[in-house]
C-alpha positions as CSV (number, residue, x, y, z in Angstrom):
1,M,121.8,-65.8,-42.2
2,Q,119.1,-67.3,-44.3
3,R,118.3,-65.6,-47.5
4,L,114.7,-65.1,-48.9
5,L,114.3,-64.4,-52.6
6,I,111.7,-61.7,-53.7
7,A,110.9,-63.2,-57.0
8,T,109.8,-60.2,-59.1
9,H,111.3,-57.6,-61.3
10,N,108.8,-54.9,-60.3
11,Q,110.9,-52.7,-58.1
12,A,107.7,-51.1,-56.4
13,K,106.9,-54.7,-55.2
14,V,110.4,-55.4,-54.1
15,H,110.4,-52.2,-52.0
16,E,107.1,-53.1,-50.3
17,L,107.9,-56.6,-49.7
18,K,111.3,-55.8,-48.2
19,E,109.6,-53.1,-45.9
20,F,106.8,-55.5,-44.8
21,L,109.2,-58.3,-44.0
22,S,111.9,-56.1,-42.4
23,D,111.3,-57.3,-39.1
24,L,112.4,-60.9,-40.0
25,P,116.1,-61.9,-39.2
26,I,116.6,-62.9,-42.8
27,E,118.5,-61.4,-45.7
28,L,115.8,-60.2,-48.3
29,V,117.2,-60.4,-51.8
30,S,115.7,-59.5,-55.2
31,L,116.1,-61.0,-58.6
32,S,118.2,-58.1,-59.7
33,D,120.3,-58.3,-56.6
34,I,121.5,-61.7,-57.7
35,G,121.7,-60.8,-61.3
36,I,118.6,-62.9,-62.7
37,D,116.8,-61.3,-65.6
38,K,114.7,-64.4,-66.6
39,D,110.9,-64.2,-66.3
40,V,107.9,-66.5,-66.1
41,V,105.0,-66.6,-68.4
42,E,102.0,-65.9,-66.3
43,D,99.4,-68.0,-68.0
44,G,97.5,-69.4,-64.9
45,K,93.8,-69.1,-64.6
46,T,93.9,-67.8,-61.1
47,Y,96.2,-65.5,-59.0
48,E,97.3,-68.3,-57.0
49,E,98.4,-70.5,-60.0
50,N,100.5,-67.5,-61.3
51,A,102.0,-66.9,-57.8
52,K,102.9,-70.5,-57.2
53,K,104.4,-70.8,-60.8
54,K,106.6,-67.8,-60.3
55,A,107.6,-68.7,-56.7
56,L,108.4,-72.4,-57.6
57,F,110.3,-71.4,-60.7
58,F,112.7,-69.1,-59.1
59,A,113.1,-71.2,-55.9
60,Q,114.4,-74.2,-58.0
61,L,116.3,-71.9,-60.4
62,T,118.3,-70.4,-57.5
63,G,118.2,-73.0,-54.7
64,L,116.8,-70.3,-52.4
65,P,113.4,-70.0,-50.7
66,A,111.3,-67.6,-52.8
67,I,108.3,-65.4,-52.5
68,A,106.1,-64.3,-55.4
69,D,102.7,-62.7,-55.8
70,D,100.1,-62.1,-58.4
71,G,97.2,-59.8,-58.1
72,G,94.9,-57.2,-59.9
73,I,92.2,-54.8,-59.7
74,E,88.7,-56.0,-60.0
75,I,86.1,-53.3,-61.1
76,A,82.6,-54.1,-60.3
77,A,80.9,-52.3,-63.1
78,L,83.2,-54.1,-65.6
79,N,82.1,-57.6,-64.2
80,G,85.4,-57.9,-62.3
81,E,87.6,-56.8,-65.1
82,P,90.5,-56.6,-65.6
83,G,91.4,-59.0,-62.7
84,I,94.0,-61.4,-63.5
85,K,94.6,-59.7,-66.8
86,S,95.5,-56.4,-65.3
87,K,99.0,-56.3,-66.6
88,R,97.6,-57.2,-70.1
89,W,94.4,-55.3,-69.9
90,L,95.3,-53.8,-73.3
91,G,96.0,-57.1,-74.9
92,Y,99.8,-56.9,-74.4
93,G,102.2,-56.2,-71.5
94,A,101.4,-52.5,-71.3
95,T,103.6,-49.8,-69.6
96,D,102.5,-48.1,-66.5
97,E,101.9,-44.9,-68.7
98,E,99.7,-46.8,-71.1
99,L,97.6,-48.4,-68.4
100,Q,97.3,-44.9,-66.6
101,A,96.0,-43.4,-69.9
102,H,93.6,-46.2,-70.2
103,M,92.3,-45.6,-66.6
104,V,91.6,-41.9,-67.6
105,K,88.9,-43.2,-70.1
106,V,87.7,-46.0,-67.7
107,A,87.3,-43.6,-64.7
108,R,85.2,-41.1,-66.9
109,K,82.8,-43.8,-68.1
110,L,82.1,-45.5,-64.8
111,P,78.6,-44.7,-63.4
112,D,78.4,-42.6,-60.2
113,D,76.4,-45.3,-58.4
114,N,78.8,-48.1,-59.2
115,R,82.4,-47.4,-58.9
116,H,83.3,-50.0,-56.4
117,A,86.6,-51.9,-57.0
118,S,88.9,-54.2,-55.1
119,F,92.5,-55.0,-55.3
120,V,93.1,-58.8,-54.8
121,L,96.5,-60.6,-54.3
122,V,97.8,-64.0,-53.6
123,L,101.3,-64.4,-52.1
124,T,103.2,-67.6,-52.3
125,L,106.3,-68.9,-50.4
126,A,108.0,-71.8,-52.3
127,L,111.0,-73.9,-51.3
128,P,113.5,-75.4,-53.6
129,D,112.0,-79.0,-52.7
130,G,108.7,-77.9,-54.2
131,R,106.7,-77.2,-51.1
132,V,104.5,-74.1,-51.2
133,W,102.2,-72.1,-49.0
134,S,99.9,-69.3,-50.1
135,S,98.1,-66.5,-48.5
136,D,95.7,-63.7,-49.9
137,G,94.9,-60.1,-49.3
138,R,92.2,-57.6,-50.4
139,V,91.4,-54.0,-50.1
140,E,88.1,-52.4,-51.1
141,G,87.5,-49.0,-52.5
142,I,86.3,-47.1,-55.4
143,I,87.6,-45.7,-58.7
144,A,88.0,-41.8,-58.4
145,K,87.0,-39.6,-61.3
146,K,90.5,-38.0,-61.1
147,P,94.0,-39.5,-60.3
148,F,96.2,-38.7,-57.2
149,K,98.5,-35.9,-58.1
150,K,101.8,-37.9,-57.8
151,Y,102.9,-40.7,-60.0
152,F,103.4,-44.1,-58.5
153,R,105.8,-46.1,-60.6
154,G,105.1,-49.8,-60.6
155,F,101.4,-49.4,-59.4
156,P,99.5,-47.6,-62.1
157,F,96.0,-48.4,-60.8
158,R,96.7,-47.1,-57.5
159,L,96.4,-43.6,-58.8
160,Y,92.7,-44.0,-59.2
161,F,92.0,-46.0,-56.2
162,Y,90.2,-44.2,-53.5
163,L,89.5,-45.2,-49.9
164,P,86.2,-43.6,-48.9
165,D,86.4,-44.6,-45.2
166,I,89.4,-42.3,-44.7
167,K,89.0,-40.1,-47.7
168,K,92.4,-40.8,-49.1
169,Y,94.0,-42.4,-52.2
170,Y,95.7,-45.7,-51.9
171,H,99.1,-44.1,-52.4
172,E,102.1,-44.0,-50.3
173,K,102.3,-40.2,-50.5
174,D,98.7,-39.9,-49.2
175,L,98.6,-42.5,-46.5
176,S,100.5,-42.6,-43.3
177,P,102.8,-45.5,-42.5
178,A,100.1,-47.0,-40.2
179,E,97.3,-46.6,-42.7
180,M,99.5,-48.0,-45.4
181,K,99.7,-51.3,-43.5
182,K,96.2,-51.3,-42.4
183,Y,94.8,-51.0,-46.0
184,N,97.6,-52.5,-48.0
185,H,96.5,-55.7,-49.6
186,R,100.1,-56.9,-50.0
187,F,100.7,-56.3,-46.3
188,K,97.6,-58.4,-45.4
189,A,99.0,-61.2,-47.3
190,V,102.4,-61.0,-45.8
191,K,101.0,-61.0,-42.3
192,K,99.2,-64.2,-42.9
193,L,102.2,-65.9,-44.4
194,K,104.8,-64.5,-42.1
195,P,104.4,-67.3,-39.3
196,I,105.0,-70.0,-42.0
197,I,108.2,-67.9,-43.4
198,R,109.3,-67.9,-39.6
199,R,108.8,-71.6,-39.2
200,E,110.3,-72.8,-42.5
201,L,113.2,-70.4,-42.6
202,K,113.7,-70.8,-38.7
203,S,113.8,-67.1,-38.4
């Protein structure tokens, strides 16, 4: 069976991608599954540059087709910040807890009439021979004044991301499985890329 490497150390991302790709007849493996602890410096100027860099690096390192993504939260009142800097919004690679503590302050200061935000993501499939394909996903919502009650390890910003259309938080404990797929920005990107994965991996 063909293997596809999920090129991330974020176990929450691994969980989502394995679930969203579970209908394909391929073996999905993560970096930890095959004992790789190396990482890639995400110094690209766009989500796509970072996603391609990661996918290509690990595809060529392992000889396996690999997928990787890069994304962020864009807050309208902050001119789209933190965007591509989401992981390093505080000036360094902050922990989930530090980012959540920062979001407490942000949520309090945002104006009531401009709390719009977007999650944006680019997902890339790379083959060891250097060929790459990318897709994108987006979900629109607002920054809530208070966080969802349950912690969501790996996705610190989702605690504050609220979907007004359905009056629910963007959180796996608040959304039904069907809603999680409908609104999930990573699922949207996976759905677009899946035909290419099928074709290239002949799955």
